[in-house]
C-alpha positions in Angstrom: 32.8 76.0 78.8 35.9 73.9 78.6 39.3 75.6 78.5 41.6 74.8 75.7 44.6 72.9 76.8 47.8 75.1 76.9 50.2 74.6 74.1 53.4 72.9 75.4 56.5 75.0 75.0 59.3 73.2 73.2 62.4 73.6 75.3 65.6 73.0 73.3 68.2 71.4 75.5 71.8 72.1 75.1 73.3 68.8 74.0 76.7 68.0 75.6 79.2 67.1 72.9 81.7 64.8 74.5 85.2 65.0 73.4 86.0 61.3 72.7 89.4 62.1 71.2 92.0 59.7 72.4 95.6 60.2 71.4 97.9 57.3 70.8 101.6 57.6 71.3 101.9 58.0 67.6 99.4 60.8 67.5 101.2 62.6 70.3 104.6 62.2 68.5 103.0 63.6 65.4 101.7 66.6 67.2 105.0 67.2 69.0 106.9 66.9 65.6 104.6 69.7 64.3 105.6 71.8 67.3 109.3 71.1 66.7 108.9 72.2 63.1 107.3 75.4 64.3 110.1 76.0 66.9 112.9 75.3 64.4 111.3 77.4 61.6 112.7 80.7 60.5 109.2 82.3 60.6 108.8 85.7 62.3 106.5 86.0 65.3 103.2 86.5 63.4 104.0 83.4 61.3 104.8 81.3 64.4 101.6 82.3 66.1 99.6 81.5 63.0 101.1 78.0 62.8 100.4 77.5 66.5 96.7 78.5 66.1 96.4 76.1 63.1 97.9 73.2 65.1 95.8 73.5 68.3 92.6 74.1 66.3 93.3 70.9 64.4 94.0 68.9 67.6 90.9 70.2 69.5 88.6 70.5 66.5 87.8 74.0 67.8 85.5 76.5 66.2 87.6 79.5 67.3 91.1 80.1 68.7 93.0 83.1 70.0 96.5 83.8 71.2 97.1 86.6 73.7 100.6 87.7 74.6 101.8 90.1 77.4 102.9 93.5 76.2 106.4 94.8 77.0 105.3 96.2 80.4 103.6 92.9 81.4 100.5 94.8 82.3 98.2 93.8 79.5 97.5 90.7 77.4 97.1 91.8 73.8 95.4 89.8 71.1 98.1 88.7 68.6 96.6 85.8 66.5 93.2 84.2 65.8 91.7 81.4 63.7 89.2 83.8 62.0 90.1 87.1 60.4 90.3 89.8 63.0 92.9 92.1 61.4 91.4 95.2 63.0 91.4 93.7 66.5 94.9 92.2 66.4 97.1 94.3 68.5 94.2 96.4 69.9 92.1 94.1 72.0 93.8 94.0 75.4 93.1 92.6 78.9 94.6 93.6 82.2 96.3 90.9 84.2 93.6 88.9 86.0 90.8 90.3 83.8 88.4 87.9 82.2 89.0 84.1 81.8 92.1 84.8 79.8 93.6 87.2 82.4 92.8 84.7 85.2 94.6 81.9 83.4 97.7 84.1 82.9 97.7 85.5 86.5 97.3 82.0 88.1 99.3 80.2 85.5 96.6 77.5 85.3 94.3 76.3 82.5 90.6 77.2 82.5 88.3 74.5 81.3 84.5 75.3 80.9 82.2 72.9 79.0 79.0 75.1 78.9 77.8 78.7 79.4 81.3 80.1 79.4 79.9 83.6 79.0 78.0 83.3 82.3 81.2 82.6 84.3 81.8 85.6 86.7 85.3 85.9 85.4 84.2 86.3 81.8 84.8 89.6 79.9 83.0 90.3 76.7 84.3 92.2 73.6 81.7 93.5 71.2 84.2 93.2 68.4 84.7 89.4 69.0 81.5 87.5 68.2 83.2 84.3 69.4 82.5 85.6 72.9 79.0 84.0 72.6 80.4 80.5 72.2 79.5 77.8 74.8 82.7 76.0 75.7 86.0 77.6 76.5 89.5 76.4 77.1 92.3 78.7 78.1 95.9 77.4 78.4 98.8 79.5 79.7 101.8 79.9 77.3 104.8 79.3 79.7 108.4 80.4 79.5 110.8 79.7 82.4 107.9 78.8 84.6 106.0 82.0 84.1 103.0 82.7 81.8 103.9 85.0 78.9 100.5 84.6 77.2 97.4 82.5 76.8 96.0 80.2 74.1 92.2 80.2 73.9 90.0 77.6 72.3 86.2 77.8 71.9 83.4 75.7 70.7 80.0 77.0 69.5 78.1 74.1 71.2 78.5 72.6 74.7 81.7 70.6 74.6 83.4 68.4 77.2 87.2 68.6 76.8 88.8 65.3 77.5 91.8 65.1 79.8 94.1 63.8 77.0 93.3 66.9 74.9 93.8 69.3 77.7 97.1 67.6 78.7 98.5 67.5 75.2 97.5 71.1 74.4 99.0 72.2 77.8 102.2 70.5 76.9 102.3 72.3 73.5 101.6 75.6 75.2 104.6 75.0 77.4 106.8 73.9 74.6 106.2 76.9 72.3 106.7 79.4 75.1 110.4 79.6 74.4 110.2 80.1 70.7 107.4 82.7 71.1 109.5 84.7 73.6 112.6 84.5 71.4 110.7 85.5 68.3 109.2 88.4 70.2 112.6 89.6 71.4 113.8 89.5 67.9 110.8 91.6 66.7 111.4 94.1 69.5 115.1 94.3 68.8 114.3 94.9 65.1 111.8 97.6 66.0 114.3 99.2 68.4 116.9 99.2 65.6 114.4 101.1 63.4 113.7 103.5 66.3 117.4 104.1 66.8 117.9 104.8 63.1 115.0 107.3 63.3 116.4 109.0 66.4 119.8 109.4 64.5 117.9 111.0 61.6 116.1 113.3 64.1 119.5 114.3 65.7 121.1 114.9 62.3 118.1 117.1 61.3 118.3 119.1 64.5 122.1 119.8 64.1 121.7 120.8 60.5 121.4 124.4 59.3 117.9 124.1 58.0 115.2 126.5 59.2 113.0 125.5 62.1 109.8 124.8 60.0 111.7 122.4 57.8 113.3 120.7 60.8 109.9 120.1 62.5 108.3 118.9 59.3 111.0 116.3 58.8 110.6 115.2 62.4 106.9 114.5 62.1 107.4 112.5 58.9 110.0 110.1 60.3 108.2 109.8 63.7 104.9 108.9 62.0 106.7 106.3 59.9 108.6 104.9 62.9 105.5 104.5 65.2 103.2 103.5 62.4 100.8 106.4 63.2 98.2 107.9 60.9 99.0 111.5 62.0 101.9 113.0 63.9 101.9 116.7 64.8 103.9 119.2 66.8 102.2 122.0 68.7 104.3 124.9 70.2 103.5 127.4 72.9 103.2 131.0 72.0 105.7 133.5 73.6 103.2 134.2 76.4 102.6 130.6 77.2 98.9 130.9 76.8 98.1 128.9 73.6 99.3 126.0 71.6 99.3 126.1 67.8 100.2 123.4 65.2 103.6 124.1 63.7 104.2 120.8 61.8 102.2 117.7 60.7 102.6 115.1 58.0 98.8 115.0 57.6 97.4 115.9 54.2 94.1 117.0 55.7 93.4 120.7 55.4 90.9 120.4 58.3 93.5 119.0 60.5 96.2 121.6 59.5 93.7 124.5 60.1 92.7 123.4 63.6 92.3 126.4 65.9 94.8 127.1 68.7 94.3 125.4 72.0 94.2 127.2 75.4 96.7 125.8 77.8 94.5 126.4 80.8 91.4 124.4 79.6 92.5 121.6 77.2 94.1 118.1 77.3 97.2 119.3 75.4 97.5 122.2 77.8 97.4 119.6 80.7 100.3 117.8 79.0 102.3 121.0 79.0 101.4 122.0 82.6 102.1 118.6 84.1 105.0 117.8 81.8 103.7 114.3 81.6 102.6 112.1 78.7 98.9 111.4 78.1 97.3 108.4 76.4 93.6 108.4 75.2 92.2 105.0 74.1 89.6 106.6 71.8 89.6 110.4 71.2 86.2 110.1 69.5 84.6 109.2 72.8 86.7 111.5 75.1 84.5 114.4 76.2 87.5 116.6 77.1 89.0 116.2 73.6 88.6 119.4 71.7 88.5 118.0 68.2 86.1 115.1 68.4 84.1 115.8 65.3 87.3 116.2 63.3 88.7 112.9 64.8 85.5 111.1 63.6 85.8 112.6 60.1 89.5 111.8 59.8 89.2 108.3 61.3 91.4 108.9 64.3 91.2 106.6 67.4 94.0 106.2 69.9 96.3 109.2 70.8 99.6 109.6 72.6 100.8 113.0 73.5 104.1 113.9 75.2 105.6 117.2 76.3 108.5 118.8 74.5 110.9 119.5 77.4 114.2 121.4 77.4 115.9 122.7 80.6 113.0 121.4 82.6 110.6 123.6 80.7 107.8 122.4 78.4 107.8 124.4 75.1 105.2 122.3 73.2 103.6 118.9 72.6 104.1 116.1 70.1 101.1 113.8 69.5 100.5 110.8 67.4 97.2 109.2 66.4 96.4 105.7 65.2 93.6 104.6 62.8 92.7 101.6 64.9 92.5 101.2 68.7 96.0 100.8 70.0 97.6 100.1 73.4 100.8 102.2 73.6 103.7 100.5 75.3 106.2 102.1 77.6 108.8 101.7 74.8 106.7 103.7 72.4 106.1 106.4 75.0 109.8 106.5 75.8 110.8 106.8 72.1 108.3 109.5 71.4 109.5 111.4 74.5 113.1 111.3 73.3 112.0 112.6 69.9 110.0 115.3 71.7 112.9 116.4 73.8 115.3 116.6 70.9 112.7 118.6 69.0 112.5 121.0 72.0 116.3 121.5 71.7 115.8 122.5 68.1 113.1 125.0 69.1 115.2 126.4 71.9 118.3 126.7 69.7 116.3 128.5 67.1 115.0 130.9 69.7 118.5 131.6 70.9 119.7 132.1 67.4 116.9 134.6 66.7 117.7 136.4 69.9 121.4 136.5 69.0 120.6 137.9 65.6 118.2 140.5 67.1 120.9 141.6 69.6 123.5 141.9 66.8 121.1 143.9 64.6 120.3 146.2 67.6 123.9 146.8 68.2 124.6 147.6 64.5 121.5 149.9 64.5 122.8 151.7 67.6 126.2 152.3 66.0 124.6 153.7 62.9 122.3 156.0 64.9 125.2 157.3 66.9 127.1 158.1 63.7 124.0 159.7 62.2 123.6 161.8 65.4 127.2 163.0 65.1 126.6 163.9 61.4 123.4 165.9 62.2 125.1 167.7 65.1 127.9 168.8 62.7 125.6 169.6 59.7 122.9 171.5 61.6 124.7 172.5 64.7 122.4 170.4 66.9 122.8 169.0 70.4 123.1 165.2 70.8 119.6 165.0 72.3 118.0 167.2 69.5 119.8 165.1 66.8 118.4 161.9 68.3 114.9 163.3 68.6 115.0 164.4 64.9 116.0 160.9 63.8 113.3 159.3 65.9 110.6 161.8 64.6 111.6 161.1 61.0 111.4 157.4 61.6 107.8 157.8 63.1 106.7 160.1 60.3 107.9 158.0 57.4 107.2 154.6 59.1 110.8 153.6 58.4 113.2 152.1 60.9 115.7 154.3 62.7 118.4 152.2 60.9 117.1 153.3 57.5 116.9 156.9 58.6 120.4 156.8 60.0 121.7 155.3 56.7 120.0 158.1 54.8 121.6 160.8 57.0 125.0 159.2 56.7 124.6 159.1 52.9 123.6 162.7 52.8 126.6 163.7 55.0 128.9 161.8 52.6 127.4 163.6 49.6 127.8 167.0 51.3 131.4 166.1 52.2 132.2 165.1 48.7 130.6 168.3 47.3 133.1 170.5 49.2 136.0 169.0 47.3 
């Protein structure tokens, strides 16, 4: 019996697409004029980055493009612009220095040029939220300012693609040229943000020094803080007098579920850890953090990243301020520092209120004591009692009637006054 011949498998070869682009002096001048237009424009940072993406995509005929910039701490590269719509990912996708092809380009201040199978490179890092990660060809160019990388421009092609030297050289030159304008635009944005933060801190200070009640002060603080840091929820949790539990005292959230969250034990929760260590805490995604007490509520409310800082006064933590973002967010040291300042000012308000309450209680106790002493003297005179017997009578009457000793003393003094008036 003859065997049937095996069917031949059709193997699809990846076709190398050669970049045959050649730039004349006129083309280069045109590209550089575009860069000059960008650098001399009055666009804000986001607008500048968008124009840069559009320009490099046009030059390289790329299917995808990203711009990553270092955060304020120079520890992470954060996605700031893209060719396709990635509104949710902008500002949230981040790489550590040296991580992935992008991080490698930034750390070594050198371009990365890969014509095929970029996702198989050992330096590659994938992001589920970015489908472009499956593209074949990859070009990463450091954005340079004063000789140092401040970011990276990524270009990608769906098919295997060989980048010509002229394209790489021209794009590298553009990346160097736009470094200065990006850095200046970013500094302007940071200065503007800090001006808003300063204005907010002034409002917080004015609120704290006002004569408003503590609940009203704390509610105003969470509202302006949430607005300043663009957070979905901001809340203040305070320690109970025994220092055992934390409870929500103020939040700008409209959710009843969030407002009615149960108290947290200091000895077994993340917020308790913030209080005990007196150190801030950042959680990238509370929905996936096993130690986070309110995960189900976070999923329901659409909360993702969280920053919590201790409220410290006189080296003592009296509570916690936390903020939540709707989308994943990398909190900068500036954001942490600003929230810590707000938290410490809020702690001052709490402490001042406690001192005021203690002062009022002490004053009321003194007034009560004076009234009781006068009432004792009146009883001693009216009923010929000893001082000890008069005091015991006032105390017993207070216990029997469930009235304060102050009320009983006032009644005795009124009775003594009536008897005195009746004699005349």
